[in-house]
Kinemage of the C-alpha trace (Angstrom):
@kinemage 1
@onewidth
@group {chain A} dominant
@subgroup {mainchain}
@vectorlist {calphas} color= white
{ca unk a 1} P 6.453 15.761 -2.062
{ca unk a 2} L 3.988 18.623 -0.820
{ca unk a 3} L 2.485 17.745 2.106
{ca unk a 4} L -0.997 17.471 1.308
{ca unk a 5} L 0.416 14.993 -1.370
{ca unk a 6} L -1.189 11.119 -2.211
{ca unk a 7} L 0.574 9.287 -4.952
{ca unk a 8} L -0.387 5.700 -6.190
{ca unk a 9} L 2.178 2.877 -7.886
{ca unk a 10} L 2.569 -0.801 -8.865
{ca unk a 11} L 2.978 -3.181 -11.913
{ca unk a 12} L -0.209 -4.783 -13.275
{ca unk a 13} L 2.588 -6.574 -15.280
{ca unk a 14} L 4.723 -9.162 -12.498
{ca unk a 15} L 2.969 -12.159 -11.368
{ca unk a 16} L 4.277 -11.359 -7.596
{ca unk a 17} L 2.541 -14.185 -5.933
{ca unk a 18} L 3.108 -16.920 -8.944
{ca unk a 19} L 6.274 -17.050 -7.575
{ca unk a 20} L 7.424 -19.635 -5.688
{ca unk a 21} L 11.520 -20.003 -4.882
{ca unk a 22} L 11.750 -23.157 -3.132
{ca unk a 23} L 10.204 -22.352 0.095
{ca unk a 24} L 6.564 -22.280 -1.727
{ca unk a 25} L 4.494 -19.128 -3.130
{ca unk a 26} L 4.208 -15.464 -1.223
{ca unk a 27} L 1.529 -15.383 1.789
{ca unk a 28} L 1.920 -11.106 1.475
{ca unk a 29} L 3.623 -8.770 -1.388
{ca unk a 30} L 5.998 -5.883 0.419
{ca unk a 31} L 7.426 -3.279 -1.718
{ca unk a 32} L 10.367 -2.829 0.275
{ca unk a 33} L 12.365 -0.273 1.924
{ca unk a 34} L 13.577 1.463 -1.843
{ca unk a 35} L 11.005 5.094 -2.983
{ca unk a 36} L 9.005 5.078 0.202
{ca unk a 37} L 7.147 8.323 1.424
{ca unk a 38} L 4.356 10.146 3.341
{ca unk a 39} L 1.567 9.130 1.644
{ca unk a 40} L 2.802 6.645 -0.906
{ca unk a 41} L -0.023 4.245 -1.841
{ca unk a 42} L 1.223 0.297 -3.547
{ca unk a 43} L -0.728 -1.315 -4.828
{ca unk a 44} L -0.640 -5.123 -5.818
{ca unk a 45} L -2.782 -7.221 -7.252
{ca unk a 46} L -3.875 -9.961 -3.856
{ca unk a 47} L -3.306 -13.719 -4.351
{ca unk a 48} L -7.530 -14.195 -4.757
{ca unk a 49} L -8.986 -13.632 -8.210
{ca unk a 50} L -10.387 -9.566 -8.394
{ca unk a 51} L -8.639 -8.845 -4.986
{ca unk a 52} L -5.744 -5.878 -3.873
{ca unk a 53} L -3.803 -5.999 -1.554
{ca unk a 54} L -2.379 -1.836 -0.399
{ca unk a 55} L 0.358 -1.069 1.527
{ca unk a 56} L 0.597 2.668 2.695
{ca unk a 57} L 2.873 4.668 3.915
{ca unk a 58} L 3.104 7.675 6.322
{ca unk a 59} L 4.199 9.542 8.694
{ca unk a 60} L 3.388 8.615 12.470
{ca unk a 61} L 2.072 12.860 12.414
{ca unk a 62} L 0.001 11.978 8.889
{ca unk a 63} L -1.764 9.591 10.810
{ca unk a 64} L -2.570 10.834 13.944
{ca unk a 65} L -3.440 14.165 11.418
{ca unk a 66} L -5.623 11.654 9.469
{ca unk a 67} L -7.250 9.711 12.917
{ca unk a 68} L -8.197 13.791 13.939
{ca unk a 69} L -9.783 14.883 11.323
{ca unk a 70} L -13.647 13.626 11.704
{ca unk a 71} L -15.085 14.400 7.653
{ca unk a 72} L -12.166 11.608 7.095
{ca unk a 73} L -12.677 9.484 9.211
{ca unk a 74} L -16.468 9.624 8.851
{ca unk a 75} L -15.691 8.393 4.937
{ca unk a 76} L -13.773 5.596 6.174
{ca unk a 77} L -15.054 4.712 8.658
């Protein structure tokens, strides 16, 4: 992947929070260790109607670079 790329993935067809395998409904959803890459963002339908859960994967040096970027921090703060 290019060093300046970001991509997102998810499946709107799977009801993540609607499953109960005998332990109760899920408290959180994570995608697991497969297909992790610097800059990957996975979006899931949230537990509450209309909400969204976000899982973001960044290398430590990427996070540090984001934190040191004044323009980015002004936008997200």
